Every structure is written in C-alpha cells, then in structure tokens.
N, C-alpha and C positions, 0 to 999 in steps of 0.2 A: 504494500500500500504506500503510495507516494503522497507526500504532503503537497497541497497547492501552494503557490507563491503567496497567496493571501494568508494562509495558515502559518507559513514560515514567518512572514512579516509580523503577524499578530503575536506569535510566540516570542520572537526577538524583542518586540516592544514590551511584553511582560517581563522578560529577563532584564532589559535595560532599566525598567522601573524598580524591580524588586531584588535585583542581584548586582553583584560586582563582578566584572569580567576579570579573570585572573590570568594575565598574559604570561606569567612565569610558568604556569601549568599548561598553557595552551601549546601543546606539543604534538608530535607525530606518533602514531602507534602503528603497529604492524598488523595487517589484516591479510592473511594469505600471502605474505611476503611483500605486500605493498605498504608504503608509508603514506598515511593520510593525516593531513593537518586538521586540528580541532580547535574550537573556541570553547573554553571552560568558563562556567559561571558559578558563583557561590552565593547563596541567599544572604542578604544583608542582615536580616533579623534572626534567622535560625542557624547561622553558621556555628558549627561545633556542637549543635544540640540535636535532639531527635527531629526527624523530618528529612527533607531534601538536603543532601550534603553537597551535591554538585550536579549541574546540568551540563551536558556536553553536546555541542553542535558540530556536525561534520558538514561544512559548507559545500564541499564537492559533491556530496550525495543528497543534500537537503534533508538530513536525518538528525533527529534528536534522541538522546537517551539520558536517563537520570540515574544517579547513584543515591539510594534512599536507605536511611536507617542503618548505615554501616558502621559498626564499631571497629571492625577490622575488614580487610579485603575479603576474607572468607565469609563474612556475614552479609556482604552487600547484596541488596536486591537491586537489579539493574533493569528497570522497565523501559520499554520504548515509549516515547512521547508522540502520540498521534493527534492530540487535540489540545488547544489552549486551556480547556477546562481541567485537564489533569494538573495544571499548575495553580489551581485555585487555593491550595493550602500552602503555597510558597511563603 
C-alpha cells in the first residue's frame, strides 16, 4: 500500500509540529544490501517516556514506520504508519 502525496505531506506536517527532527540519527540503513537514507523524528513531549520513541521517514520510498514503547531494541514494536490518524497520540 503506497501513501498518497497528500498523506505524506499531512504526516510530515504533524511531525514538524509535534516532533524534533534528529539529523544526527538520520542515517542510512541496509535493506537487502542497499543503503537508504532516512529522516528521524522524536516527539517533543514524550521523548524518553512511554509512547512513540521515534518516527522514521524513508523519502525515497515514501514510507513511514515508528518505533513504539521500546525499552531496548529487543522490545521494540515497529509498526508501519499508513495514516495520519495513527499519530494522534504523539
């Protein structure tokens, strides 16, 4: 399922209002041997607390995923973000 350009803009607007972009963490990761650049966002209000820990945007693919309630990497729940409504509790 691909996000529409309108949904991508809406999600980015929410992230701009409720999050801080973390350029030091915006890095490339390997996906099947490819390196893909990401933009990482951390919520202003809930940083370091329960809830969303980070939202990652992959601009080249128009794809968002979140890291939620992770105390450690092993405990992370990493849901795909397909709707701006999923960020209501940000």
